TORMI-877105 format. One line per field, with one value per residue (C-alpha): residue number from 1; residue in three letters; x, y, z. Coordinates in Angstrom, 1 decimal, padded with zeros to 4 digits. Layout:
BEGIN
num = c(NUM,...)
residu = c(ALA,...)
east = c(X,...)
north = c(Y,...)
up = c(Z,...)
// end
This chain:
BEGIN
num = c(1,2,3,4,5,6,7,8,9,10,11,12,13,14,15,16,17,18,19,20,21,22,23,24,25,26,27,28,29,30,31,32,33,34,35,36,37,38,39,40,41,42,43,44,45,46,47,48,49,50,51,52,53,54,55,56,57,58,59,60,61,62,63,64,65,66,67,68,69,70,71,72,73,74,75,76,77,78,79,80,81,82,83,84,85,86,87,88,89,90,91,92,93,94,95,96,97,98,99,100,101,102,103,104,105,106,107,108,109,110,111,112,113,114,115,116,117,118,119,120,121,122,123,124,125,126,127,128,129,130,131,132,133,134,135,136,137,138,139,140,141,142,143,144,145,146,147,148,149,150,151,152,153,154,155,156,157,158,159,160,161,162,163,164,165,166,167,168,169,170,171,172,173,174,175,176,177,178,179,180,181,182,183,184,185,186,187,188,189,190,191,192,193,194,195,196,197,198,199,200,201,202,203,204,205,206,207,208,209,210,211,212,213,214,215,216,217,218,219,220,221,222,223,224,225,226,227,228,229,230,231,232,233,234,235,236,237,238,239,240,241,242,243,244,245,246,247,248,249,250,251,252,253,254,255,256,257,258,259,260,261,262,263,264,265,266,267,268,269,270,271,272,273,274,275,276,277,278,279,280,281,282,283,284,285,286,287,288,289,290,291,292,293,294,295,296,297,298,299,300,301,302,303,304,305,306,307,308,309,310,311,312,313,314,315,316,317,318,319,320,321,322,323,324,325,326,327,328,329,330,331,332,333,334,335,336,337,338,339,340,341,342,343,344,345,346,347,348,349,350,351,352,353,354,355,356,357,358,359,360,361,362,363,364,365,366,367,368,369,370,371,372,373,374,375,376,377,378,379,380,381,382,383,384,385,386,387,388,389,390,391,392,393,394,395,396,397,398,399,400,401,402,403,404,405,406,407,408,409,410,411,412,413,414,415,416,417,418,419,420,421,422,423,424,425,426,427,428,429,430,431,432,433,434,435,436,437,438,439,440,441,442,443,444,445,446,447,448,449,450,451,452,453,454,455,456,457,458,459,460,461,462,463,464,465,466,467,468,469,470,471,472,473,474,475,476,477,478,479,480,481,482,483,484,485,486,487,488,489,490,491,492,493,494,495,496,497,498,499,500,501,502,503,504,505,506,507,508,509,510,511,512,513,514,515,516,517,518,519,520,521,522,523)
residu = c(UNK,UNK,UNK,UNK,UNK,UNK,UNK,UNK,UNK,UNK,UNK,UNK,UNK,UNK,UNK,UNK,UNK,UNK,UNK,UNK,UNK,UNK,UNK,UNK,UNK,UNK,UNK,UNK,UNK,UNK,UNK,UNK,UNK,UNK,UNK,UNK,UNK,UNK,UNK,UNK,UNK,UNK,UNK,UNK,UNK,UNK,UNK,UNK,UNK,UNK,UNK,UNK,UNK,UNK,UNK,UNK,UNK,UNK,UNK,UNK,UNK,UNK,UNK,UNK,UNK,UNK,UNK,UNK,UNK,UNK,UNK,UNK,UNK,UNK,UNK,UNK,UNK,UNK,UNK,UNK,UNK,UNK,UNK,UNK,UNK,UNK,UNK,UNK,UNK,UNK,UNK,UNK,UNK,UNK,UNK,UNK,UNK,UNK,UNK,UNK,UNK,UNK,UNK,UNK,UNK,UNK,UNK,UNK,UNK,UNK,UNK,UNK,UNK,UNK,UNK,UNK,UNK,UNK,UNK,UNK,UNK,UNK,UNK,UNK,UNK,UNK,UNK,UNK,UNK,UNK,UNK,UNK,UNK,UNK,UNK,UNK,UNK,UNK,UNK,UNK,UNK,UNK,UNK,UNK,UNK,UNK,UNK,UNK,UNK,UNK,UNK,UNK,UNK,UNK,UNK,UNK,UNK,UNK,UNK,UNK,UNK,UNK,UNK,UNK,UNK,UNK,UNK,UNK,UNK,UNK,UNK,UNK,UNK,UNK,UNK,UNK,UNK,UNK,UNK,UNK,UNK,UNK,UNK,UNK,UNK,UNK,UNK,UNK,UNK,UNK,UNK,UNK,UNK,UNK,UNK,UNK,UNK,UNK,UNK,UNK,UNK,UNK,UNK,UNK,UNK,UNK,UNK,UNK,UNK,UNK,UNK,UNK,UNK,UNK,UNK,UNK,UNK,UNK,UNK,UNK,UNK,UNK,UNK,UNK,UNK,UNK,UNK,UNK,UNK,UNK,UNK,UNK,UNK,UNK,UNK,UNK,UNK,UNK,UNK,UNK,UNK,UNK,UNK,UNK,UNK,UNK,UNK,UNK,UNK,UNK,UNK,UNK,UNK,UNK,UNK,UNK,UNK,UNK,UNK,UNK,UNK,UNK,UNK,UNK,UNK,UNK,UNK,UNK,UNK,UNK,UNK,UNK,UNK,UNK,UNK,UNK,UNK,UNK,UNK,UNK,UNK,UNK,UNK,UNK,UNK,UNK,UNK,UNK,UNK,UNK,UNK,UNK,UNK,UNK,UNK,UNK,UNK,UNK,UNK,UNK,UNK,UNK,UNK,UNK,UNK,UNK,UNK,UNK,UNK,UNK,UNK,UNK,UNK,UNK,UNK,UNK,UNK,UNK,UNK,UNK,UNK,UNK,UNK,UNK,UNK,UNK,UNK,UNK,UNK,UNK,UNK,UNK,UNK,UNK,UNK,UNK,UNK,UNK,UNK,UNK,UNK,UNK,UNK,UNK,UNK,UNK,UNK,UNK,UNK,UNK,UNK,UNK,UNK,UNK,UNK,UNK,UNK,UNK,UNK,UNK,UNK,UNK,UNK,UNK,UNK,UNK,UNK,UNK,UNK,UNK,UNK,UNK,UNK,UNK,UNK,UNK,UNK,UNK,UNK,UNK,UNK,UNK,UNK,UNK,UNK,UNK,UNK,UNK,UNK,UNK,UNK,UNK,UNK,UNK,UNK,UNK,UNK,UNK,UNK,UNK,UNK,UNK,UNK,UNK,UNK,UNK,UNK,UNK,UNK,UNK,UNK,UNK,UNK,UNK,UNK,UNK,UNK,UNK,UNK,UNK,UNK,UNK,UNK,UNK,UNK,UNK,UNK,UNK,UNK,UNK,UNK,UNK,UNK,UNK,UNK,UNK,UNK,UNK,UNK,UNK,UNK,UNK,UNK,UNK,UNK,UNK,UNK,UNK,UNK,UNK,UNK,UNK,UNK,UNK,UNK,UNK,UNK,UNK,UNK,UNK,UNK,UNK,UNK,UNK,UNK,UNK,UNK,UNK,UNK,UNK,UNK,UNK,UNK,UNK,UNK,UNK,UNK,UNK,UNK,UNK,UNK,UNK,UNK,UNK,UNK,UNK,UNK,UNK,UNK,UNK,UNK,UNK,UNK,UNK,UNK,UNK,UNK,UNK,UNK,UNK,UNK,UNK,UNK,UNK,UNK,UNK,UNK,UNK,UNK,UNK,UNK,UNK,UNK,UNK,UNK,UNK,UNK,UNK,UNK,UNK,UNK,UNK,UNK)
east = c(017.4,014.6,017.2,018.3,014.8,014.6,012.5,009.9,008.8,008.3,006.2,004.1,003.4,002.5,-000.1,-001.9,-004.9,-005.5,-002.0,-001.5,000.7,002.9,003.0,004.8,007.0,008.3,008.6,010.6,013.1,013.5,013.2,017.0,016.9,013.8,014.5,017.4,016.8,020.0,020.5,023.2,023.9,026.1,024.4,024.1,025.3,023.1,019.6,017.4,017.4,014.5,013.3,009.8,008.5,005.2,004.4,001.8,001.9,005.4,007.0,007.8,010.1,009.6,012.1,012.5,012.5,014.5,011.3,007.6,005.3,001.7,-000.5,-004.1,-005.4,-008.1,-010.7,-009.9,-008.0,-004.8,-001.9,001.5,004.2,008.0,008.5,007.2,007.0,008.8,008.1,011.0,010.7,012.4,012.7,010.2,011.5,012.3,013.1,016.9,017.9,021.7,022.1,020.0,022.0,025.3,024.3,023.2,026.6,028.3,025.9,026.7,030.4,030.1,028.3,031.0,033.8,032.2,031.9,033.5,036.2,035.2,035.3,038.8,038.0,037.6,041.4,041.0,044.2,044.1,044.6,041.4,039.0,036.6,033.6,030.2,026.8,023.4,019.9,017.2,014.2,010.7,008.2,007.8,011.5,010.6,009.2,011.9,010.4,009.4,013.2,014.3,011.9,012.7,016.2,014.8,012.6,015.5,017.7,015.0,014.5,018.0,016.7,019.7,017.7,015.5,016.2,015.8,019.6,020.0,017.0,017.8,020.7,018.6,015.9,018.2,018.1,021.2,021.9,019.1,019.6,018.5,016.8,018.7,015.9,016.7,015.1,015.7,015.2,014.3,014.2,012.2,008.7,007.2,004.2,001.8,003.0,004.4,001.9,002.4,000.8,-000.1,-003.2,-002.2,-002.9,-002.2,-000.3,003.0,005.3,008.0,010.5,010.3,012.8,010.9,012.5,009.3,008.8,008.2,008.0,010.8,010.6,011.2,013.0,015.6,019.2,020.8,024.4,024.6,027.2,027.5,025.9,022.8,022.4,022.7,020.2,017.7,017.7,015.3,012.7,013.4,014.0,011.1,012.5,015.3,018.1,017.9,021.1,020.5,023.1,024.4,024.4,020.6,020.2,019.8,020.1,017.5,019.0,021.4,021.4,024.1,023.9,025.2,028.1,028.9,028.9,031.3,033.4,036.2,034.3,033.0,029.2,026.7,023.1,020.3,016.6,014.3,011.8,011.4,012.8,009.4,008.1,004.5,004.1,004.5,001.5,-001.4,-004.1,-003.1,-001.6,-002.6,-000.1,002.7,001.7,002.2,005.4,007.5,009.3,010.2,006.5,004.9,007.3,006.5,003.6,000.7,001.1,002.6,-000.8,-004.3,-006.0,-008.0,-011.2,-011.0,-007.6,-008.5,-008.8,-010.3,-013.1,-015.8,-015.2,-017.4,-020.4,-020.2,-022.7,-022.6,-022.3,-019.1,-017.4,-019.4,-021.3,-020.4,-019.4,-017.4,-015.8,-014.9,-013.4,-011.2,-010.1,-009.2,-007.2,-005.3,-004.9,-007.0,-004.7,-006.2,-004.8,-004.8,-004.8,-002.8,000.2,000.0,-000.2,003.1,004.9,003.1,003.4,007.0,007.7,005.7,007.3,010.8,013.5,011.2,011.9,009.9,011.6,010.2,012.6,016.0,014.4,013.3,010.4,010.7,007.7,005.2,005.1,001.6,000.1,-000.5,003.2,004.2,001.8,002.8,006.5,007.7,006.0,008.8,007.6,004.1,005.6,007.7,004.6,002.8,005.7,005.9,002.2,002.5,005.6,003.9,002.0,-001.5,-003.9,-006.6,-008.5,-008.4,-009.7,-012.4,-013.4,-013.4,-010.9,-008.7,-010.3,-008.9,-010.0,-009.8,-008.3,-007.0,-009.1,-007.9,-004.5,-003.3,000.4,002.9,003.9,001.4,001.7,000.9,-002.9,-004.8,-006.7,-009.9,-009.5,-009.2,-012.0,-011.7,-010.1,-007.8,-004.5,-002.1,001.7,004.6,005.8,006.2,003.0,001.5,000.1,-003.2,-005.2,-003.8,-004.5,-007.5,-005.5,-002.8,-005.3,-006.8,-003.3,-002.5,-005.8,-005.3,-001.8,-003.3,-006.2,-003.8,-003.4,-005.9,-004.9,-004.8,-008.1,-009.7,-008.2,-009.7,-013.1,-013.1,-011.8,-014.1,-015.1,-017.1,-016.7,-018.1,-014.9,-013.0,-015.8,-015.0,-011.3,-009.3,-007.1,-003.4,-001.2,002.0,004.8,003.8,000.1,000.2,001.9,-000.4,-003.5,-002.4,-001.3,002.0,004.5,007.1,004.9,001.8,003.7,005.1,001.9,-000.6,001.4,-000.2,001.5,001.7,000.9,003.3,004.9,005.4,005.8,009.0,008.3,009.2,012.7,013.5,016.9,017.7,017.1,015.8,015.6,014.1,016.7)
north = c(-009.3,-009.9,-010.1,-013.4,-015.0,-018.1,-018.1,-020.4,-017.6,-015.3,-017.9,-018.6,-014.9,-014.4,-017.1,-015.6,-013.9,-011.0,-009.7,-007.5,-004.7,-007.1,-009.4,-006.9,-005.2,-008.7,-009.6,-006.5,-007.2,-010.9,-010.4,-010.5,-014.1,-015.0,-013.6,-012.3,-009.8,-009.9,-007.3,-008.7,-005.4,-002.6,000.5,003.2,006.6,008.9,007.7,010.6,014.0,016.4,019.6,021.0,022.1,023.7,021.2,023.0,022.2,021.1,020.1,016.4,014.1,010.6,008.0,004.9,001.3,-001.6,-003.7,-003.4,-003.4,-004.4,-002.9,-002.4,001.1,002.0,002.0,-001.6,-000.7,-002.6,-000.7,-001.6,001.0,001.2,004.4,006.3,010.0,012.0,015.6,018.0,020.0,023.3,025.0,027.8,031.3,032.0,028.3,028.4,026.3,026.4,028.4,026.0,023.1,024.8,025.5,021.9,020.7,022.9,021.6,018.0,018.6,020.2,017.0,014.8,016.9,016.7,012.9,011.3,008.7,005.0,003.7,003.2,-000.4,-001.3,-000.8,000.6,001.5,005.1,004.2,002.1,004.7,006.0,008.4,007.1,008.7,006.9,008.2,006.4,006.5,006.2,007.1,007.4,006.7,003.1,003.1,002.4,004.3,007.2,007.6,006.9,009.2,012.1,012.0,011.6,014.6,016.6,015.6,016.6,019.8,020.9,021.8,020.0,016.9,017.8,015.2,011.4,011.1,013.1,011.8,008.1,008.0,009.6,007.0,004.2,003.5,003.3,-000.2,-001.4,-000.3,-003.1,-001.7,-002.4,-002.7,-001.7,-000.9,002.2,000.6,003.6,007.4,008.1,007.9,008.0,010.4,012.0,015.6,017.0,019.3,019.2,022.6,023.8,022.2,018.8,019.5,016.0,014.9,013.1,011.3,012.7,011.2,012.7,012.5,011.1,010.3,008.8,005.1,004.6,001.5,000.6,002.2,000.2,002.0,001.5,002.6,004.1,005.2,008.7,011.3,015.1,015.3,013.3,015.4,018.6,017.6,016.2,019.2,021.5,018.7,018.2,021.8,022.0,019.1,019.2,016.7,014.3,012.5,008.9,007.0,004.1,001.9,001.9,001.0,-002.8,-004.3,-006.8,-010.3,-009.9,-009.0,-006.4,-002.7,-000.4,000.4,-003.4,-003.6,-000.7,-000.8,001.3,003.9,007.3,007.1,009.8,008.4,010.8,011.0,013.9,015.1,017.2,017.4,017.8,014.7,013.6,015.0,018.5,018.0,017.3,018.6,016.5,017.0,020.6,021.4,021.1,024.5,025.9,024.1,023.7,026.9,025.4,025.1,028.0,030.5,029.6,030.6,029.9,028.7,031.9,033.6,032.6,030.2,031.8,029.9,030.9,029.2,025.8,023.5,020.6,022.5,021.0,017.7,019.1,018.8,015.0,014.7,014.4,010.6,010.7,014.0,015.3,018.5,020.8,023.7,021.3,019.9,023.3,024.5,021.4,021.6,025.3,024.3,021.8,024.3,021.9,018.9,015.4,012.0,010.2,006.6,007.4,008.4,005.3,003.3,004.8,003.4,000.1,-000.6,000.4,-002.2,-004.9,-004.2,-003.5,-005.1,-006.1,-004.8,-005.0,-004.7,-002.6,-003.1,-001.9,000.1,-000.9,000.1,-000.7,-002.8,-005.0,-008.1,-009.4,-009.5,-013.3,-013.9,-011.6,-013.4,-016.8,-016.6,-013.4,-013.4,-011.3,-008.3,-008.7,-008.9,-005.8,-003.9,-005.0,-004.0,-000.6,-000.1,-001.4,000.8,004.0,006.2,006.7,009.6,007.1,009.2,012.2,010.3,008.7,012.1,013.5,016.1,014.7,013.4,010.2,009.9,007.1,009.2,006.4,007.7,011.2,011.0,014.1,013.5,014.7,011.3,008.6,005.0,004.3,004.1,002.8,005.6,003.7,003.7,007.4,009.9,012.4,014.9,013.6,012.0,009.5,009.1,006.8,005.4,001.6,-000.2,-003.4,-004.3,-002.5,-005.7,-006.3,-002.9,-004.0,-006.9,-004.5,-002.3,-005.3,-006.5,-003.0,-002.8,-006.3,-005.4,-002.4,-004.3,-006.8,-004.7,-002.7,000.9,000.1,-001.7,001.3,003.6,001.6,001.4,005.2,005.9,008.1,006.3,007.1,008.7,012.0,012.4,013.0,015.4,017.6,017.9,020.0,018.4,018.1,018.8,016.8,016.8,013.5,014.4,014.8,011.4,009.5,011.1,009.9,006.5,006.6,006.8,004.1,003.2,002.7,000.4,-001.6,-001.9,-002.2,-004.6,-007.7,-010.5,-010.5,-013.7,-016.5,-014.2,-014.8,-011.6,-011.3,-012.0,-009.2,-010.0,-009.8,-008.0,-008.1,-011.8,-011.2,-014.5,-016.0,-017.5)
up = c(026.5,024.0,021.2,022.7,022.6,020.5,017.4,018.8,021.2,018.3,016.4,019.5,020.0,016.3,016.6,019.6,017.9,020.2,021.1,018.1,019.3,021.4,018.4,016.2,018.8,019.8,016.1,015.5,018.2,017.4,013.7,013.1,014.4,012.4,009.0,007.0,004.3,002.3,-000.4,-002.6,-004.5,-003.4,-001.9,-004.5,-003.3,-005.3,-005.7,-004.7,-006.1,-005.7,-007.2,-006.6,-010.0,-011.2,-013.9,-016.1,-019.8,-020.9,-024.2,-024.6,-026.6,-027.9,-026.9,-029.1,-027.8,-029.2,-029.4,-030.2,-027.2,-027.3,-024.6,-023.7,-023.0,-020.4,-023.2,-024.1,-027.3,-028.0,-029.4,-030.8,-030.2,-030.3,-028.3,-025.2,-024.4,-021.7,-020.7,-021.1,-017.9,-017.3,-013.8,-013.3,-012.7,-009.1,-008.2,-008.5,-005.5,-006.0,-002.8,-000.8,-002.2,-001.5,002.1,002.5,001.3,003.9,006.6,005.6,005.7,009.1,010.4,009.0,010.4,013.9,014.0,017.0,016.5,017.0,020.6,021.8,022.9,019.2,018.8,015.3,013.3,012.2,008.6,008.6,009.9,007.3,007.6,006.4,006.3,006.3,005.9,007.9,005.6,007.2,004.4,000.7,000.1,000.7,-002.8,-005.4,-008.3,-006.0,-005.3,-008.8,-010.6,-008.3,-009.7,-013.3,-012.8,-011.4,-014.4,-016.9,-015.0,-015.9,-019.3,-020.9,-021.7,-024.6,-027.3,-027.4,-027.4,-024.2,-022.4,-022.9,-020.4,-017.8,-018.2,-017.4,-013.7,-011.5,-010.3,-008.0,-004.4,-002.2,000.9,004.1,006.6,010.2,013.4,015.6,019.1,021.1,021.4,018.2,017.0,013.5,013.3,010.8,011.4,008.2,006.4,002.7,001.9,-001.6,-003.2,-001.9,001.8,003.2,006.3,005.6,008.0,010.2,012.6,016.1,018.9,021.9,025.2,026.5,026.2,022.5,020.2,017.9,014.4,011.3,008.5,005.7,005.5,002.5,002.5,001.1,000.3,000.1,-003.4,-002.2,000.9,-001.1,-003.8,-001.2,001.0,-001.0,-000.7,003.0,003.9,006.3,008.4,011.0,010.5,013.4,014.5,015.4,017.5,015.4,018.5,018.6,014.9,014.7,011.2,010.0,009.4,012.3,016.0,015.2,015.4,012.7,015.0,015.3,011.5,011.1,014.3,012.9,011.0,012.0,011.5,010.8,010.8,010.4,009.6,008.7,011.3,014.4,017.9,019.5,021.3,021.3,024.8,023.3,021.1,023.6,021.2,018.3,014.8,014.6,017.4,014.9,013.6,017.1,018.4,015.3,014.1,010.7,010.0,011.8,010.3,006.6,004.5,004.8,008.3,009.6,009.5,010.5,008.1,005.4,004.6,000.9,000.7,002.1,-000.9,001.1,002.7,000.5,002.2,004.9,002.6,002.7,005.6,009.4,009.5,007.5,008.5,011.5,011.8,009.0,011.2,013.4,010.3,008.9,012.2,012.4,008.8,009.4,012.5,010.3,007.4,005.3,005.8,005.7,006.1,002.7,001.7,-001.5,000.6,002.7,-000.6,-001.8,001.3,001.5,-002.2,-002.1,000.6,-001.1,-004.5,-003.3,-005.4,-008.2,-011.7,-015.0,-018.4,-021.2,-024.1,-022.8,-020.0,-016.5,-014.3,-010.6,-009.5,-011.3,-009.1,-008.7,-005.2,-005.7,-006.3,-003.3,-000.9,-002.1,-002.5,-000.8,002.6,004.2,002.1,003.6,007.1,006.6,005.5,008.6,010.8,009.2,010.0,013.6,014.4,013.3,015.7,014.1,015.1,015.9,018.5,016.2,013.3,015.4,016.7,013.1,014.2,011.4,008.2,006.8,003.1,000.5,-002.3,-004.5,-007.3,-006.8,-005.1,-003.2,-003.1,-005.6,-007.1,-006.2,-007.3,-011.0,-011.1,-014.1,-015.8,-015.6,-011.7,-011.5,-011.1,-013.9,-014.1,-011.4,-012.4,-010.9,-010.7,-011.5,-008.2,-008.0,-008.4,-010.1,-013.5,-014.1,-013.9,-010.3,-008.8,-006.8,-005.4,-004.3,-002.6,-000.7,000.3,001.7,003.6,005.0,006.3,008.1,009.5,011.1,014.2,016.2,015.3,011.6,011.7,013.5,010.8,007.9,009.6,009.9,006.4,004.4,001.2,-002.0,-005.4,-004.0,-002.0,-005.3,-006.4,-003.4,-004.1,-006.6,-009.1,-008.2,-011.3,-011.9,-014.3,-016.0,-016.4,-020.2,-020.7,-018.3,-019.8,-023.2,-021.7,-023.6,-020.8,-020.0,-017.0,-019.1,-021.4,-018.4,-016.4,-019.3,-021.5,-022.9,-024.8,-028.6,-030.4,-029.3,-026.8,-023.1,-021.1,-019.0,-015.3,-012.9,-011.5,-007.8,-008.1,-004.4,-003.7,-000.2,001.6,004.7,007.0)
// end
């Protein structure tokens, strides 16, 4: 019924200052009538490939550009270059994932073979029935260069790309995939329940089946095929594949469900997550180690936590006012196997939404991102609204963070996740490094952080989270460095992303303005 509410109701609710949660749930449901996000490009079928690599020290190759680039380093020095460097990564021994990929391909084919036929009342001719698969993305896949560079990393990891001539084709992005924003109306919940493990030890997002009353969940749809599913599975092996009825997936820009859009196709819609509802986790996030077999049966979670193996334990030295009593803090970190909630992971998602569709040229190459926060807030308000809706349709562990049972840290200067947003070197706390997910020009990074924080503060749970976030340079001093495959290039500041985000104009030159490839529009 709410789908039929007129736009004026939505506007009135948005303007009521104290009804935050209702504001965004209502906005979500009437959003198709208020805005139309139209991606004018075709959906790419093979954007995300993943391989977990141990970066270490790797050889590199230099890739020439068809123009000279002037850029300013973190030390203030200006350099003119006509090339950038790329690591030549090879898979470590023991990480042959061909069997996992093959099993995933068989699993995908099984899902497709079991798809029911379209409803009989749709009167579909047999020769017009196709089978389609869509992944419903809820987290870091929102970020364009997070998706793209996973494929690049996987391509480089084949070991066949070791010269400028072979690397160049891999560096060219596939045609921009315009995100198709959609809302799952019911039956699912987005929660911070995936434990990353390793040295990272941060909580990532999962989709949970939840039959209890739950808010809508904003995500994006990408049409995928058997190759995408196979290559993605090693990265998502700790998740269940959750089937989502296409009838409850409502497309932004319309009041139509995915089933309405494809009435004569067999549809497989899925997300990555767990079958356990929030009711099965009364204690909080740490219950995932107890209830979810995929997690509790893998190392190190299949044994009692070892205090010597918790890389975040030194956070408990930050003082009672910030982390609680030291023994209390240590006990809770142990119960969580050292996992903390991190701002850098939230930034990947929020920056990805704010920067979606934007591209910045570097010679003949392209980086996904680069639009200034001023331009976004002034001309692309729908990106800001989508970021707010993402935050307001996520279940946040507010009570646990308030009670210091889960630590929420500002790790922007020492990011925990595997591929954080590009972070200017001068904003990092040495020896910590950054990543190459979509971001903004180096000079705009603080504005981006402020925009993300403002979007979170726009509703009560987000505001409470920011208020309880643990700040300070000493946070980074308590954390071990996370190594990444692009560390050498980012340390030298000679990667493609350094040239894109640190570029300055040469004399009489006007820098190219980041292009919005998807031409999203307000209707």
